[in-house]
Structure formats: structure tokens, C-alpha cells
N, CA, C, O and the ligand as a Tripos MOL2 file, in Angstrom:
@<TRIPOS>MOLECULE
protein
  249   247    63     0     0
PROTEIN
NO_CHARGES

@<TRIPOS>ATOM
      1 N          82.2970  118.0650   71.9860 N.3       1 MET1
      2 CA         83.5530  118.5100   72.5690 C.3       1 MET1
      3 C          83.7590  117.8590   73.9400 C.2       1 MET1
      4 O          82.8840  117.8870   74.8050 O.2       1 MET1
      5 N          84.9550  117.2710   74.1040 N.am      2 ALA2
      6 CA         85.2430  116.5500   75.3480 C.3       2 ALA2
      7 C          85.9990  117.4540   76.2980 C.2       2 ALA2
      8 O          87.2280  117.4220   76.3600 O.2       2 ALA2
      9 N          85.2830  118.2330   77.0120 N.am      3 LYS3
     10 CA         85.9930  119.1290   77.9280 C.3       3 LYS3
     11 C          86.0250  118.5510   79.3350 C.2       3 LYS3
     12 O          85.0330  118.0120   79.8250 O.2       3 LYS3
     13 N          87.1900  118.6730   79.9770 N.am      4 GLY4
     14 CA         87.3470  118.1760   81.3320 C.3       4 GLY4
     15 C          87.5460  116.6840   81.4340 C.2       4 GLY4
     16 O          87.5070  116.1290   82.5320 O.2       4 GLY4
     17 N          87.7570  116.0240   80.3140 N.am      5 VAL5
     18 CA         87.9630  114.5750   80.3780 C.3       5 VAL5
     19 C          89.4310  114.2620   80.6030 C.2       5 VAL5
     20 O          89.7820  113.4280   81.4380 O.2       5 VAL5
     21 N          90.2770  114.9350   79.8520 N.am      6 ARG6
     22 CA         91.7110  114.7260   80.0320 C.3       6 ARG6
     23 C          92.2120  115.6680   81.1220 C.2       6 ARG6
     24 O          92.1620  116.8890   80.9800 O.2       6 ARG6
     25 N          92.6960  115.0760   82.2130 N.am      7 ILE7
     26 CA         93.1640  115.8930   83.3260 C.3       7 ILE7
     27 C          94.6350  115.6060   83.5900 C.2       7 ILE7
     28 O          95.1270  114.5130   83.3130 O.2       7 ILE7
     29 N          95.3190  116.5900   84.1210 N.am      8 VAL8
     30 CA         96.7460  116.4530   84.4260 C.3       8 VAL8
     31 C          96.8910  115.8050   85.8000 C.2       8 VAL8
     32 O          96.2570  116.2220   86.7690 O.2       8 VAL8
     33 N          97.7330  114.7830   85.8630 N.am      9 ILE9
     34 CA         97.9660  114.1040   87.1370 C.3       9 ILE9
     35 C          99.4610  114.0180   87.4010 C.2       9 ILE9
     36 O         100.2720  114.2050   86.4940 O.2       9 ILE9
     37 N          99.8160  113.7390   88.6330 N.am     10 THR10
     38 CA        101.2150  113.5620   89.0110 C.3      10 THR10
     39 C         101.4350  112.1230   89.4520 C.2      10 THR10
     40 O         100.7010  111.5980   90.2890 O.2      10 THR10
     41 N         102.4550  111.4930   88.8800 N.am     11 LEU11
     42 CA        102.8270  110.1320   89.2730 C.3      11 LEU11
     43 C         104.0650  110.2120   90.1560 C.2      11 LEU11
     44 O         105.0170  110.9290   89.8480 O.2      11 LEU11
     45 N         104.0400  109.4610   91.2630 N.am     12 GLU12
     46 CA        105.1290  109.5230   92.2240 C.3      12 GLU12
     47 C         105.6790  108.1210   92.4600 C.2      12 GLU12
     48 O         104.9260  107.1520   92.5580 O.2      12 GLU12
     49 N         107.0080  108.0280   92.5490 N.am     13 CYS13
     50 CA        107.6620  106.7340   92.7680 C.3      13 CYS13
     51 C         107.2620  106.1580   94.1190 C.2      13 CYS13
     52 O         107.4100  106.8110   95.1510 O.2      13 CYS13
     53 N         106.7550  104.9290   94.1050 N.am     14 THR14
     54 CA        106.2920  104.3280   95.3520 C.3      14 THR14
     55 C         107.4650  103.8680   96.2110 C.2      14 THR14
     56 O         107.3620  103.8380   97.4370 O.2      14 THR14
     57 N         108.5760  103.5080   95.5750 N.am     15 GLU15
     58 CA        109.7290  103.0250   96.3450 C.3      15 GLU15
     59 C         110.4460  104.1610   97.0400 C.2      15 GLU15
     60 O         110.9810  103.9750   98.1330 O.2      15 GLU15
     61 N         110.4690  105.3320   96.4310 N.am     16 CYS16
     62 CA        111.0610  106.4930   97.0920 C.3      16 CYS16
     63 C         110.3070  106.8230   98.3640 C.2      16 CYS16
     64 O         110.9010  107.1930   99.3770 O.2      16 CYS16
     65 N         109.0230  106.6890   98.3020 N.am     17 ARG17
     66 CA        108.2100  107.0770   99.4540 C.3      17 ARG17
     67 C         108.2930  106.0490  100.5800 C.2      17 ARG17
     68 O         108.2050  106.4050  101.7550 O.2      17 ARG17
     69 N         108.4640  104.7650  100.2200 N.am     18 SER18
     70 CA        108.5020  103.7310  101.2510 C.3      18 SER18
     71 C         109.9060  103.5490  101.7980 C.2      18 SER18
     72 O         110.0690  103.2130  102.9710 O.2      18 SER18
     73 N         110.9180  103.7630  100.9820 N.am     19 ASN19
     74 CA        112.2970  103.5810  101.4090 C.3      19 ASN19
     75 C         112.8440  104.8890  101.9550 C.2      19 ASN19
     76 O         113.2580  105.7630  101.1930 O.2      19 ASN19
     77 N         112.8440  105.0210  103.2790 N.am     20 THR20
     78 CA        113.2160  106.3000  103.8900 C.3      20 THR20
     79 C         114.7150  106.4300  104.0720 C.2      20 THR20
     80 O         115.2150  107.5480  104.2000 O.2      20 THR20
     81 N         115.4630  105.3060  104.0890 N.am     21 ASP21
     82 CA        116.9040  105.4140  104.3350 C.3      21 ASP21
     83 C         117.7350  105.2470  103.0640 C.2      21 ASP21
     84 O         118.8820  104.8010  103.1080 O.2      21 ASP21
     85 N         117.1450  105.6070  101.9540 N.am     22 LYS22
     86 CA        117.9290  105.5810  100.7190 C.3      22 LYS22
     87 C         118.8710  106.7800  100.6890 C.2      22 LYS22
     88 O         118.6610  107.7780  101.3780 O.2      22 LYS22
     89 N         119.9040  106.6550   99.8790 N.am     23 ARG23
     90 CA        120.9700  107.6510   99.9080 C.3      23 ARG23
     91 C         120.5230  109.0160   99.3970 C.2      23 ARG23
     92 O         120.6800  110.0220  100.0880 O.2      23 ARG23
     93 N         119.9740  109.0490   98.2070 N.am     24 SER24
     94 CA        119.6450  110.3450   97.6240 C.3      24 SER24
     95 C         118.2650  110.7990   98.0690 C.2      24 SER24
     96 O         117.3190  110.0110   98.0580 O.2      24 SER24
     97 N         118.1450  112.0460   98.4560 N.am     25 PRO25
     98 CA        116.8280  112.5470   98.8550 C.3      25 PRO25
     99 C         115.9650  112.8440   97.6400 C.2      25 PRO25
    100 O         116.4480  112.9110   96.5100 O.2      25 PRO25
    101 N         114.7160  113.0140   97.8930 N.am     26 GLY26
    102 CA        113.8140  113.3820   96.8010 C.3      26 GLY26
    103 C         113.0030  112.2090   96.3120 C.2      26 GLY26
    104 O         113.3350  111.0480   96.5530 O.2      26 GLY26
    105 N         111.9610  112.5290   95.6370 N.am     27 VAL27
    106 CA        111.0510  111.5250   95.1000 C.3      27 VAL27
    107 C         110.8940  111.7880   93.6160 C.2      27 VAL27
    108 O         110.7220  112.9310   93.1920 O.2      27 VAL27
    109 N         110.9530  110.7250   92.8270 N.am     28 SER28
    110 CA        110.7660  110.8720   91.3910 C.3      28 SER28
    111 C         109.3070  111.1460   91.0740 C.2      28 SER28
    112 O         108.4090  110.4430   91.5380 O.2      28 SER28
    113 N         109.0870  112.1840   90.2730 N.am     29 ARG29
    114 CA        107.7050  112.5130   89.9110 C.3      29 ARG29
    115 C         107.5950  112.7130   88.4080 C.2      29 ARG29
    116 O         108.4730  113.2880   87.7650 O.2      29 ARG29
    117 N         106.5180  112.2340   87.8890 N.am     30 TYR30
    118 CA        106.2200  112.4530   86.4810 C.3      30 TYR30
    119 C         104.8560  113.1220   86.3810 C.2      30 TYR30
    120 O         103.9090  112.7770   87.0880 O.2      30 TYR30
    121 N         104.7960  114.0700   85.4960 N.am     31 THR31
    122 CA        103.4990  114.6810   85.2250 C.3      31 THR31
    123 C         102.9820  114.1300   83.9060 C.2      31 THR31
    124 O         103.6960  114.1030   82.9040 O.2      31 THR31
    125 N         101.7520  113.7000   83.9220 N.am     32 THR32
    126 CA        101.1630  113.1580   82.7080 C.3      32 THR32
    127 C          99.6870  113.5180   82.6740 C.2      32 THR32
    128 O          99.1790  114.2210   83.5470 O.2      32 THR32
    129 N          99.0270  113.0300   81.6670 N.am     33 GLN33
    130 CA         97.5940  113.2690   81.5550 C.3      33 GLN33
    131 C          96.8840  111.9380   81.4630 C.2      33 GLN33
    132 O          97.4490  110.9480   80.9990 O.2      33 GLN33
    133 N          95.6560  111.9220   81.9020 N.am     34 LYS34
    134 CA         94.8690  110.7110   81.7390 C.3      34 LYS34
    135 C          93.4530  111.0880   81.3350 C.2      34 LYS34
    136 O          92.9700  112.1970   81.5630 O.2      34 LYS34
    137 N          92.8370  110.1270   80.7380 N.am     35 ASN35
    138 CA         91.4440  110.2910   80.3510 C.3      35 ASN35
    139 C          90.5730  109.8010   81.5020 C.2      35 ASN35
    140 O          90.5480  108.6090   81.8100 O.2      35 ASN35
    141 N          89.8700  110.7160   82.1240 N.am     36 ARG36
    142 CA         89.0850  110.3570   83.3000 C.3      36 ARG36
    143 C          87.9960  109.3530   82.9730 C.2      36 ARG36
    144 O          87.5780  108.5710   83.8280 O.2      36 ARG36
    145 N          87.5490  109.3800   81.7550 N.am     37 ARG37
    146 CA         86.4770  108.4540   81.3690 C.3      37 ARG37
    147 C          87.0060  107.0190   81.2630 C.2      37 ARG37
    148 O          86.3050  106.0630   81.5940 O.2      37 ARG37
    149 N          88.2590  106.8850   80.7960 N.am     38 ASN38
    150 CA         88.8240  105.5470   80.6420 C.3      38 ASN38
    151 C          89.4950  105.0480   81.9100 C.2      38 ASN38
    152 O          89.5150  103.8460   82.1740 O.2      38 ASN38
    153 N          90.0410  105.9640   82.6910 N.am     39 THR39
    154 CA         90.7850  105.5790   83.8880 C.3      39 THR39
    155 C          90.1950  106.3010   85.0810 C.2      39 THR39
    156 O          90.6240  107.4020   85.4240 O.2      39 THR39
    157 N          89.2280  105.6920   85.7010 N.am     40 SER40
    158 CA         88.5810  106.3230   86.8430 C.3      40 SER40
    159 C          89.3440  106.0420   88.1240 C.2      40 SER40
    160 O          89.2710  106.8180   89.0770 O.2      40 SER40
    161 N          90.0850  104.9220   88.1530 N.am     41 SER41
    162 CA         90.8490  104.5990   89.3510 C.3      41 SER41
    163 C          92.2150  105.2730   89.2840 C.2      41 SER41
    164 O          92.5250  105.9870   88.3310 O.2      41 SER41
    165 N          93.0140  105.0350   90.3010 N.am     42 ARG42
    166 CA         94.3450  105.6260   90.3500 C.3      42 ARG42
    167 C          95.2530  104.9670   89.3190 C.2      42 ARG42
    168 O          95.2670  103.7470   89.1530 O.2      42 ARG42
    169 N          95.9930  105.8030   88.6480 N.am     43 LEU43
    170 CA         96.8460  105.3290   87.5840 C.3      43 LEU43
    171 C          98.1750  104.8260   88.1590 C.2      43 LEU43
    172 O          98.7320  105.4230   89.0810 O.2      43 LEU43
    173 N          98.6700  103.7210   87.5970 N.am     44 GLU44
    174 CA         99.9680  103.1840   87.9960 C.3      44 GLU44
    175 C         100.7700  102.8950   86.7410 C.2      44 GLU44
    176 O         100.3000  102.2070   85.8340 O.2      44 GLU44
    177 N         101.9810  103.4240   86.6970 N.am     45 LEU45
    178 CA        102.8340  103.2110   85.5280 C.3      45 LEU45
    179 C         104.2400  102.8660   85.9770 C.2      45 LEU45
    180 O         104.7190  103.3370   87.0080 O.2      45 LEU45
    181 N         104.8930  102.0280   85.1720 N.am     46 LYS46
    182 CA        106.2870  101.7250   85.4540 C.3      46 LYS46
    183 C         107.1570  102.7550   84.7410 C.2      46 LYS46
    184 O         107.1380  102.8780   83.5160 O.2      46 LYS46
    185 N         107.9260  103.4970   85.5570 N.am     47 LYS47
    186 CA        108.7680  104.5580   85.0130 C.3      47 LYS47
    187 C         110.1580  104.4190   85.6150 C.2      47 LYS47
    188 O         110.3470  103.8110   86.6690 O.2      47 LYS47
    189 N         111.1220  105.0020   84.9140 N.am     48 PHE48
    190 CA        112.4740  104.9890   85.4580 C.3      48 PHE48
    191 C         112.6130  106.0540   86.5360 C.2      48 PHE48
    192 O         112.3240  107.2290   86.3080 O.2      48 PHE48
    193 N         113.0600  105.6260   87.7140 N.am     49 CYS49
    194 CA        113.2730  106.5610   88.8110 C.3      49 CYS49
    195 C         114.7690  106.8370   88.9400 C.2      49 CYS49
    196 O         115.5320  105.9060   89.1950 O.2      49 CYS49
    197 N         115.2140  108.0800   88.7740 N.am     50 PRO50
    198 CA        116.6440  108.3890   88.9060 C.3      50 PRO50
    199 C         117.1400  108.2810   90.3450 C.2      50 PRO50
    200 O         118.3420  108.1460   90.5710 O.2      50 PRO50
    201 N         116.2400  108.3380   91.3140 N.am     51 HIS51
    202 CA        116.6340  108.2220   92.7120 C.3      51 HIS51
    203 C         116.8440  106.7670   93.1020 C.2      51 HIS51
    204 O         117.7960  106.4470   93.8140 O.2      51 HIS51
    205 N         115.9730  105.8930   92.6460 N.am     52 CYS52
    206 CA        116.1280  104.4600   92.8940 C.3      52 CYS52
    207 C         117.0760  103.8450   91.8680 C.2      52 CYS52
    208 O         117.5740  102.7380   92.0700 O.2      52 CYS52
    209 N         117.3250  104.5500   90.7790 N.am     53 ASN53
    210 CA        118.1930  104.0930   89.7010 C.3      53 ASN53
    211 C         117.6660  102.8190   89.0460 C.2      53 ASN53
    212 O         118.4490  101.9630   88.6360 O.2      53 ASN53
    213 N         116.3780  102.6940   88.9490 N.am     54 LYS54
    214 CA        115.7640  101.5570   88.2860 C.3      54 LYS54
    215 C         114.3110  101.8940   87.9620 C.2      54 LYS54
    216 O         113.7960  102.9430   88.3480 O.2      54 LYS54
    217 N         113.6770  100.9910   87.2560 N.am     55 HIS55
    218 CA        112.2700  101.1900   86.9470 C.3      55 HIS55
    219 C         111.4230  100.7780   88.1470 C.2      55 HIS55
    220 O         111.5850   99.6890   88.6970 O.2      55 HIS55
    221 N         110.5400  101.6480   88.5310 N.am     56 THR56
    222 CA        109.6750  101.3790   89.6720 C.3      56 THR56
    223 C         108.2360  101.7240   89.3030 C.2      56 THR56
    224 O         107.9690  102.3320   88.2670 O.2      56 THR56
    225 N         107.3260  101.3250   90.1700 N.am     57 ILE57
    226 CA        105.9250  101.6850   89.9840 C.3      57 ILE57
    227 C         105.7140  103.1280   90.4390 C.2      57 ILE57
    228 O         106.0560  103.4940   91.5630 O.2      57 ILE57
    229 N         105.1680  103.9060   89.5830 N.am     58 HIS58
    230 CA        104.8130  105.2750   89.9270 C.3      58 HIS58
    231 C         103.2940  105.3520   90.0340 C.2      58 HIS58
    232 O         102.5710  104.9610   89.1180 O.2      58 HIS58
    233 N         102.8320  105.8570   91.1540 N.am     59 LYS59
    234 CA        101.3900  105.9240   91.4020 C.3      59 LYS59
    235 C         100.9100  107.3530   91.3740 C.2      59 LYS59
    236 O         101.6300  108.2960   91.7020 O.2      59 LYS59
    237 N          99.6790  107.4700   90.9750 N.am     60 GLU60
    238 CA         99.0510  108.7860   90.9590 C.3      60 GLU60
    239 C          98.9210  109.3180   92.3790 C.2      60 GLU60
    240 O          98.5040  108.6040   93.2910 O.2      60 GLU60
    241 N          99.2830  110.5790   92.5480 N.am     61 THR61
    242 CA         99.1610  111.1880   93.8690 C.3      61 THR61
    243 C          97.8840  112.0000   93.9410 C.2      61 THR61
    244 O          97.2980  112.3770   92.9250 O.2      61 THR61
    245 N          97.4670  112.2600   95.1770 N.am     62 LYS62
    246 CA         96.2930  113.1160   95.3590 C.3      62 LYS62
    247 C          96.4070  113.8130   96.6930 C.2      62 LYS62
    248 O          95.5250  114.5890   97.0610 O.2      62 LYS62
    249 ZN        112.2420  106.0720   93.4040 Zn       63 ZN63
@<TRIPOS>BOND
     1     1     2 1
     2     2     3 1
     3     3     4 2
     4     3     5 am
     5     5     6 1
     6     6     7 1
     7     7     8 2
     8     7     9 am
     9     9    10 1
    10    10    11 1
    11    11    12 2
    12    11    13 am
    13    13    14 1
    14    14    15 1
    15    15    16 2
    16    15    17 am
    17    17    18 1
    18    18    19 1
    19    19    20 2
    20    19    21 am
    21    21    22 1
    22    22    23 1
    23    23    24 2
    24    23    25 am
    25    25    26 1
    26    26    27 1
    27    27    28 2
    28    27    29 am
    29    29    30 1
    30    30    31 1
    31    31    32 2
    32    31    33 am
    33    33    34 1
    34    34    35 1
    35    35    36 2
    36    35    37 am
    37    37    38 1
    38    38    39 1
    39    39    40 2
    40    39    41 am
    41    41    42 1
    42    42    43 1
    43    43    44 2
    44    43    45 am
    45    45    46 1
    46    46    47 1
    47    47    48 2
    48    47    49 am
    49    49    50 1
    50    50    51 1
    51    51    52 2
    52    51    53 am
    53    53    54 1
    54    54    55 1
    55    55    56 2
    56    55    57 am
    57    57    58 1
    58    58    59 1
    59    59    60 2
    60    59    61 am
    61    61    62 1
    62    62    63 1
    63    63    64 2
    64    63    65 am
    65    65    66 1
    66    66    67 1
    67    67    68 2
    68    67    69 am
    69    69    70 1
    70    70    71 1
    71    71    72 2
    72    71    73 am
    73    73    74 1
    74    74    75 1
    75    75    76 2
    76    75    77 am
    77    77    78 1
    78    78    79 1
    79    79    80 2
    80    79    81 am
    81    81    82 1
    82    82    83 1
    83    83    84 2
    84    83    85 am
    85    85    86 1
    86    86    87 1
    87    87    88 2
    88    87    89 am
    89    89    90 1
    90    90    91 1
    91    91    92 2
    92    91    93 am
    93    93    94 1
    94    94    95 1
    95    95    96 2
    96    95    97 am
    97    97    98 1
    98    98    99 1
    99    99   100 2
   100    99   101 am
   101   101   102 1
   102   102   103 1
   103   103   104 2
   104   103   105 am
   105   105   106 1
   106   106   107 1
   107   107   108 2
   108   107   109 am
   109   109   110 1
   110   110   111 1
   111   111   112 2
   112   111   113 am
   113   113   114 1
   114   114   115 1
   115   115   116 2
   116   115   117 am
   117   117   118 1
   118   118   119 1
   119   119   120 2
   120   119   121 am
   121   121   122 1
   122   122   123 1
   123   123   124 2
   124   123   125 am
   125   125   126 1
   126   126   127 1
   127   127   128 2
   128   127   129 am
   129   129   130 1
   130   130   131 1
   131   131   132 2
   132   131   133 am
   133   133   134 1
   134   134   135 1
   135   135   136 2
   136   135   137 am
   137   137   138 1
   138   138   139 1
   139   139   140 2
   140   139   141 am
   141   141   142 1
   142   142   143 1
   143   143   144 2
   144   143   145 am
   145   145   146 1
   146   146   147 1
   147   147   148 2
   148   147   149 am
   149   149   150 1
   150   150   151 1
   151   151   152 2
   152   151   153 am
   153   153   154 1
   154   154   155 1
   155   155   156 2
   156   155   157 am
   157   157   158 1
   158   158   159 1
   159   159   160 2
   160   159   161 am
   161   161   162 1
   162   162   163 1
   163   163   164 2
   164   163   165 am
   165   165   166 1
   166   166   167 1
   167   167   168 2
   168   167   169 am
   169   169   170 1
   170   170   171 1
   171   171   172 2
   172   171   173 am
   173   173   174 1
   174   174   175 1
   175   175   176 2
   176   175   177 am
   177   177   178 1
   178   178   179 1
   179   179   180 2
   180   179   181 am
   181   181   182 1
   182   182   183 1
   183   183   184 2
   184   183   185 am
   185   185   186 1
   186   186   187 1
   187   187   188 2
   188   187   189 am
   189   189   190 1
   190   190   191 1
   191   191   192 2
   192   191   193 am
   193   193   194 1
   194   194   195 1
   195   195   196 2
   196   195   197 am
   197   197   198 1
   198   198   199 1
   199   199   200 2
   200   199   201 am
   201   201   202 1
   202   202   203 1
   203   203   204 2
   204   203   205 am
   205   205   206 1
   206   206   207 1
   207   207   208 2
   208   207   209 am
   209   209   210 1
   210   210   211 1
   211   211   212 2
   212   211   213 am
   213   213   214 1
   214   214   215 1
   215   215   216 2
   216   215   217 am
   217   217   218 1
   218   218   219 1
   219   219   220 2
   220   219   221 am
   221   221   222 1
   222   222   223 1
   223   223   224 2
   224   223   225 am
   225   225   226 1
   226   226   227 1
   227   227   228 2
   228   227   229 am
   229   229   230 1
   230   230   231 1
   231   231   232 2
   232   231   233 am
   233   233   234 1
   234   234   235 1
   235   235   236 2
   236   235   237 am
   237   237   238 1
   238   238   239 1
   239   239   240 2
   240   239   241 am
   241   241   242 1
   242   242   243 1
   243   243   244 2
   244   243   245 am
   245   245   246 1
   246   246   247 1
   247   247   248 2
@<TRIPOS>SUBSTRUCTURE
     1 MET1         2 RESIDUE 1 A MET
     2 ALA2         6 RESIDUE 1 A ALA
     3 LYS3        10 RESIDUE 1 A LYS
     4 GLY4        14 RESIDUE 1 A GLY
     5 VAL5        18 RESIDUE 1 A VAL
     6 ARG6        22 RESIDUE 1 A ARG
     7 ILE7        26 RESIDUE 1 A ILE
     8 VAL8        30 RESIDUE 1 A VAL
     9 ILE9        34 RESIDUE 1 A ILE
    10 THR10       38 RESIDUE 1 A THR
    11 LEU11       42 RESIDUE 1 A LEU
    12 GLU12       46 RESIDUE 1 A GLU
    13 CYS13       50 RESIDUE 1 A CYS
    14 THR14       54 RESIDUE 1 A THR
    15 GLU15       58 RESIDUE 1 A GLU
    16 CYS16       62 RESIDUE 1 A CYS
    17 ARG17       66 RESIDUE 1 A ARG
    18 SER18       70 RESIDUE 1 A SER
    19 ASN19       74 RESIDUE 1 A ASN
    20 THR20       78 RESIDUE 1 A THR
    21 ASP21       82 RESIDUE 1 A ASP
    22 LYS22       86 RESIDUE 1 A LYS
    23 ARG23       90 RESIDUE 1 A ARG
    24 SER24       94 RESIDUE 1 A SER
    25 PRO25       98 RESIDUE 1 A PRO
    26 GLY26      102 RESIDUE 1 A GLY
    27 VAL27      106 RESIDUE 1 A VAL
    28 SER28      110 RESIDUE 1 A SER
    29 ARG29      114 RESIDUE 1 A ARG
    30 TYR30      118 RESIDUE 1 A TYR
    31 THR31      122 RESIDUE 1 A THR
    32 THR32      126 RESIDUE 1 A THR
    33 GLN33      130 RESIDUE 1 A GLN
    34 LYS34      134 RESIDUE 1 A LYS
    35 ASN35      138 RESIDUE 1 A ASN
    36 ARG36      142 RESIDUE 1 A ARG
    37 ARG37      146 RESIDUE 1 A ARG
    38 ASN38      150 RESIDUE 1 A ASN
    39 THR39      154 RESIDUE 1 A THR
    40 SER40      158 RESIDUE 1 A SER
    41 SER41      162 RESIDUE 1 A SER
    42 ARG42      166 RESIDUE 1 A ARG
    43 LEU43      170 RESIDUE 1 A LEU
    44 GLU44      174 RESIDUE 1 A GLU
    45 LEU45      178 RESIDUE 1 A LEU
    46 LYS46      182 RESIDUE 1 A LYS
    47 LYS47      186 RESIDUE 1 A LYS
    48 PHE48      190 RESIDUE 1 A PHE
    49 CYS49      194 RESIDUE 1 A CYS
    50 PRO50      198 RESIDUE 1 A PRO
    51 HIS51      202 RESIDUE 1 A HIS
    52 CYS52      206 RESIDUE 1 A CYS
    53 ASN53      210 RESIDUE 1 A ASN
    54 LYS54      214 RESIDUE 1 A LYS
    55 HIS55      218 RESIDUE 1 A HIS
    56 THR56      222 RESIDUE 1 A THR
    57 ILE57      226 RESIDUE 1 A ILE
    58 HIS58      230 RESIDUE 1 A HIS
    59 LYS59      234 RESIDUE 1 A LYS
    60 GLU60      238 RESIDUE 1 A GLU
    61 THR61      242 RESIDUE 1 A THR
    62 LYS62      246 RESIDUE 1 A LYS
    63 ZN63       249 GROUP 0 **** ****
């Protein structure tokens, strides 16, 4: 039994966080799961950000 391997993480838009003078407030966040055994480093995924209105890199937050 693989307990504690799949953990819930939050992905946050990197452009929302770096671009402070964008029009719409807020940061795009996605909740997902990862396999800690396969992905020990921080996860990065390209997701659509409704605030940036385009696909951006979303990084795992901690
Ligand atoms: Zn964004």
C-alpha cells in the first residue's frame, strides 16, 4: 500500500506574482496532486491563467 506518496499541492501562476501592476487582482491557483516518489522537486506546469489571460508557468507553492 502506497500511503503518503500522492500529496496535494498548490500551483500558482508565476506571472501573476511577478507582475504587480497588472489590471486584475488575484493570482491563478490550481490544486493538483503529485507523486512524491516521482517528483521530488518543485512541480511546474503550463496552465491557463484567467488573470494573465494566457497560458503561463504555474509553480508549486510552499
Ligand atoms: Zn497569471
